[in-house]
C-alpha positions in Angstrom: 94.5 120.8 112.2 91.1 121.4 110.6 89.6 118.2 109.1 87.5 118.1 105.9 86.0 114.8 105.0 86.0 113.7 101.4 82.6 112.2 100.6 82.5 109.1 98.5 88.0 95.0 130.7 87.2 91.6 133.5 90.1 91.7 135.9 91.8 88.6 137.2 94.4 87.6 139.8 97.9 88.0 138.6 100.0 84.7 138.9 102.9 84.9 141.3 105.4 84.5 138.5 104.1 87.7 136.8 104.7 89.9 139.8 108.1 91.1 138.6 108.6 94.7 137.6 111.1 95.1 134.8 113.7 97.8 135.7 117.3 98.7 135.0 117.4 98.8 131.2 115.0 95.9 130.8 116.3 93.3 133.4 113.8 91.7 135.7 114.3 93.1 139.2 116.9 90.9 141.0 118.3 89.5 137.7 122.0 89.0 137.1 123.8 91.9 135.4 125.7 91.1 132.3 126.8 92.7 129.1 124.7 90.6 126.7 122.2 92.4 124.5 118.7 92.3 126.0 115.4 92.1 124.1 113.1 95.1 124.2 110.7 95.5 127.2 107.6 94.4 125.3 109.4 91.1 124.2 110.4 90.4 127.8 106.8 91.0 129.0 105.5 88.8 126.2 107.9 86.0 127.1 106.9 86.0 130.7 103.2 86.0 129.8 103.8 83.0 127.5 105.6 81.2 130.3 102.5 81.7 132.5 100.2 80.4 129.7 102.5 77.4 129.0 102.7 76.5 132.7 98.9 76.3 133.0 98.4 79.4 135.1 95.5 80.1 132.7 92.9 77.8 131.2 91.3 78.4 127.8 88.4 80.8 128.0 89.7 82.2 131.4 90.2 86.1 131.5 93.7 87.1 130.9 95.7 89.9 132.5 94.6 93.4 131.4 96.8 96.2 130.0 96.5 98.1 133.3 97.6 95.1 135.3 100.6 94.5 133.1 101.7 98.1 133.6 101.3 97.9 137.3 103.0 94.5 137.8 105.8 94.9 135.3 106.4 98.7 135.8 106.1 99.3 132.0 104.3 101.8 129.9 100.9 101.5 128.4 102.4 101.2 124.9 104.7 98.3 126.0 101.7 96.5 127.5 99.6 97.0 124.4 102.3 95.7 122.1 102.9 92.6 124.2 99.2 91.8 124.2 98.8 92.6 120.5 101.6 90.2 119.6 100.1 87.4 121.8 96.7 88.0 120.0 98.3 88.1 116.6 100.1 84.8 117.2 96.9 83.1 118.5 97.8 82.7 122.2 94.9 84.9 123.3 91.7 86.2 121.8 89.8 89.4 122.5 86.0 89.4 122.9 84.2 92.7 122.5 82.9 94.0 125.8 84.4 91.1 127.8 88.1 91.4 127.6 91.1 89.2 126.6 91.1 85.4 127.1 93.5 82.5 126.6 92.8 80.9 123.3 91.5 77.4 123.0 94.6 76.1 121.3 97.3 78.7 121.8 100.4 78.5 119.7 102.2 80.1 116.8 100.8 79.4 113.4 97.9 77.2 112.4 97.3 73.7 113.6 95.8 71.2 111.2 92.5 69.7 112.2 89.3 71.0 113.7 90.5 74.5 114.4 92.0 75.1 110.9 88.7 75.8 109.3 88.3 78.9 111.5 91.8 80.3 110.9 92.7 83.4 108.9 96.1 84.3 107.6 97.0 88.0 107.6 100.0 88.8 105.4 101.4 92.3 105.8 104.3 94.4 104.6 106.5 96.6 106.8 105.7 98.0 110.3 104.4 101.3 111.4 101.2 103.0 112.6 99.2 102.5 109.4 100.0 98.8 109.1 99.5 98.3 112.8 96.0 99.8 112.6 95.1 97.7 109.6 96.1 94.6 111.7 94.2 95.9 114.6 91.1 96.1 112.4 91.6 92.6 111.1 92.3 91.2 114.6 89.2 92.8 116.1 86.9 91.5 113.4 88.4 88.0 113.7 87.7 88.1 117.5 84.2 89.3 116.8 83.5 86.7 114.1 85.2 83.8 115.9 88.3 83.3 113.8 91.8 82.5 114.9 94.5 84.7 113.3 98.1 84.2 112.4 100.4 86.8 111.1 103.2 87.0 108.6 105.3 90.2 108.0 107.1 90.1 104.6 108.9 93.5 104.7 108.1 94.3 101.1 109.7 91.2 99.7 107.5 89.5 97.0 109.2 86.1 97.4 108.6 86.1 101.2 105.0 87.1 100.4 104.8 84.2 98.0 106.0 81.7 100.6 103.6 83.1 103.1 100.7 82.5 100.7 101.9 79.0 100.0 102.1 78.2 103.7 98.6 79.6 104.3 97.0 77.5 101.6 98.9 74.3 102.7 98.0 74.9 106.4 94.3 74.9 105.4 93.2 78.4 106.4 89.7 79.5 105.7 90.8 82.8 104.1 93.6 85.3 103.6 93.9 89.0 104.1 97.0 90.4 102.4 98.5 93.8 102.1 100.3 93.2 98.8 104.0 93.8 98.2 105.1 96.3 95.6 105.1 95.1 92.0 103.7 91.9 90.5 106.1 89.3 91.7 105.5 86.2 93.9 103.7 84.3 91.2 103.9 80.9 92.8 102.0 81.9 96.0 99.3 83.8 94.1 98.8 81.0 91.6 98.4 78.5 94.5 95.7 80.7 96.0 93.9 80.9 92.7 94.0 77.1 92.3 93.0 76.3 95.8 89.9 78.6 95.8 90.8 79.9 99.2 89.1 83.3 99.5 91.5 86.3 99.6 90.9 90.0 100.2 93.6 92.6 99.5 93.8 95.4 102.0 95.1 99.0 101.3 96.2 98.1 97.8 95.0 95.9 94.9 96.9 94.2 92.2 95.5 95.0 88.8 96.8 91.8 87.3 94.8 89.6 89.8 91.0 89.2 90.3 90.5 89.4 94.0 88.4 91.4 96.4 90.0 94.5 97.8 89.4 97.2 100.4 91.3 100.4 99.8 91.2 104.1 100.7 90.1 106.5 98.0 93.6 107.1 96.8 92.6 109.0 93.7 90.7 111.5 95.9 93.8 111.8 98.1 95.9 113.0 95.2 93.1 115.2 93.8 91.7 116.8 96.9 95.0 117.4 98.6 96.3 119.1 95.4 93.2 121.2 95.3 93.7 122.2 98.9 97.3 123.3 98.1 96.2 125.2 95.0 93.5 127.0 97.1 96.2 128.0 99.5 98.0 129.8 96.7 100.6 127.1 95.8 101.3 126.8 92.1 104.6 124.8 91.9 104.0 121.5 93.6 106.8 118.9 93.5 106.0 115.2 94.3 108.3 113.0 96.4 107.7 109.2 96.5 108.7 106.0 98.3 107.3 103.0 96.5 106.2 103.7 92.9 104.7 100.4 91.6 101.6 100.0 93.8 98.0 100.8 93.0 97.8 103.3 95.9 100.7 105.3 94.6 99.6 105.3 91.0 96.0 106.3 92.0 97.3 109.2 94.1 99.5 110.3 91.2 96.6 110.2 88.8 94.5 112.3 91.2 97.3 114.8 91.5 97.6 115.2 87.8 93.8 115.4 87.4 93.7 118.4 89.8 96.5 120.2 88.0 94.8 119.8 84.7 91.5 121.0 86.1 93.3 124.1 87.3 94.8 124.6 83.9 98.4 124.2 85.2 101.2 122.6 83.2 102.4 119.1 84.0 106.1 119.8 84.6 108.2 116.6 84.3 110.6 117.9 86.9 107.8 118.3 89.5 105.2 115.8 88.5 107.0 112.5 88.2 106.8 109.0 89.8 110.3 108.6 91.0 111.7 107.1 94.2 113.1 109.5 96.8 113.2 108.0 100.4 115.5 105.0 99.7 118.1 107.1 97.8 121.4 107.9 99.6 121.2 111.2 101.5 123.5 113.1 99.1 121.3 112.2 96.2 118.1 113.1 98.0 119.5 116.5 98.9 120.8 117.1 95.4 117.2 116.5 94.1 115.7 118.9 96.6 118.3 121.5 95.8 117.3 121.2 92.1 113.6 121.4 92.9 114.1 124.5 95.1 116.4 126.3 92.8 116.1 127.8 89.3 113.6 130.4 88.0 110.5 128.6 89.1 111.2 126.7 92.3 108.8 124.4 94.0 106.9 126.2 96.8 105.5 122.9 98.4 106.7 119.3 98.5 103.9 116.8 98.3 105.2 113.7 100.0 103.7 110.3 99.4 103.7 109.3 103.1 104.9 110.4 106.5 108.2 108.6 106.2 109.0 110.5 103.0 107.9 113.7 104.7 110.3 113.0 107.6 113.2 112.3 105.2 112.4 115.6 103.3 112.3 117.6 106.5 115.6 116.2 107.6 117.2 116.9 104.2 115.8 120.4 104.0 117.3 121.2 107.5 120.7 119.9 106.3 120.5 122.2 103.3 119.6 125.2 105.4 116.0 125.7 104.2 113.3 126.9 106.5 110.1 124.9 106.9 107.7 126.7 106.6 109.2 129.8 105.1 111.3 128.8 102.1 109.0 125.8 101.3 106.0 124.0 102.7 105.5 120.3 103.2 102.3 118.3 102.6 101.6 114.6 103.2 99.4 112.2 101.2 98.9 110.1 104.3 99.6 110.1 108.1 101.5 106.8 108.0 104.8 107.7 109.5 106.4 109.5 112.4 103.6 111.5 113.9 106.0 114.1 115.4 106.6 115.6 111.9 102.9 116.2 111.1 102.8 119.7 112.7 105.2 120.6 109.9 102.6 120.0 107.2 100.4 122.6 105.6 98.0 119.8 104.7 97.9 116.0 105.2 95.5 113.1 104.7 94.3 110.8 107.5 93.8 107.2 106.3 90.9 105.0 107.5 93.5 102.3 108.4 91.6 100.4 111.1 88.5 100.5 109.0 90.4 99.1 106.1 91.4 96.1 108.2 87.9 95.6 109.7 86.1 95.9 106.4 88.5 93.6 104.6 88.0 90.9 107.3 84.2 91.2 107.2 84.2 90.9 103.4 86.5 87.9 103.7 84.1 86.3 106.2 81.3 86.7 103.7 83.4 85.0 101.0 84.3 82.2 103.5 80.6 81.7 104.4 79.6 81.6 100.7 82.2 79.0 100.0 81.2 76.9 102.9 77.6 77.0 101.6 78.7 75.8 98.2 77.8 79.1 96.4 79.9 80.1 93.4 82.3 82.9 93.8 81.3 86.3 92.5 81.7 86.9 88.8 83.7 90.0 89.4 85.8 90.9 92.5 84.4 93.5 94.8 86.4 96.6 95.5 85.4 98.7 98.5 86.7 102.3 98.5 86.7 104.1 101.8 86.6 107.9 102.2 89.6 109.8 103.6 90.0 113.1 105.4 92.2 116.1 104.4 93.5 118.0 107.4 94.9 121.6 107.0 97.0 123.6 109.4 95.2 126.7 110.7 97.3 129.8 109.8 97.1 131.0 113.4 98.1 127.7 115.0 101.6 127.3 116.6 103.7 125.0 114.5 107.3 123.7 114.2 109.9 125.5 112.1 113.0 123.7 111.0 116.0 126.0 110.6 119.5 124.6 109.9 118.8 121.3 111.7 117.1 122.9 114.8 113.4 122.6 115.5 111.8 125.8 116.8 108.2 126.5 117.9 
């Protein structure tokens, strides 16, 4: 892939109760065998680490076990160790200090405790899971550790009512501020209204809600749609069909607007069968495939499918294989972001890399500024501040090896 930028450790002794490699499908060595469902490895590691903290094996401020030590003692992968530590940090049991390592928190526990520590607590309210959201959280968490805040996390899975309850809980728990990756649409009024009345600073990350006046940190989504479309046009594509996941978010609408802008600048017609904000990924598979068959049939078929994110791209690749189309060959795939299964990205003729971790870090530092201003008694800004971060378009070199999907089989 060729990138083009769009302008605009302290080791410590392992307690005896942690010296237990996890083997045989996730059971601790020597454990009794049974048929009951077992939690994933990272959850087992996390639970054992929590037991060590709760038993007093570690004192607040004392260096905690490292990723490498977890891998060695539990016999698990680096990814498993990272996820266990990330969850402990997100829940407030441990904190990370830049250049020093991971330490047991002063008041470990889930959620926010009322009292002296609450005025240094931040609520992070997110939607869904996946690499993009995980990196946003990593940015928020790193900035919190650097700035001396405790962080607690809520995942709302795209549900505006769950988001509303999370906002209400955050305000009632007395947090200093809130970072939120908003749910689709404009629901969840009770929670947002409570935040407005409370005056608790809030920064939106990755998306903004046009009906609410709050600070936001986003990627340059208009540039994503515009520059990616220009890249496809420069490669000779003229019939670009768009496939979407969510449709009622600022990021999607801005990407759509950028796409339309590039088509108009090129003097190309806006075809309603190709250029339309319509859901694709959450449709039943037969309906998705019928739509693709229609887009790729007729007198002027689409020669590239511009997918709103990596998950849409993965669904499209699967459906194309089921329909017997070759990728590339019969049609190309392009991705508006790299949030999704990374193993499908070699299929793309072009894709955009999002500044996910930077979004989280920048949002938390902007929130810190607002918290500091509020503590000093300064009035809030007359207008919300929107920070737009540049993105990167990556194209596939024509001579590079890449995957080809033929009838459900991946070939190199």
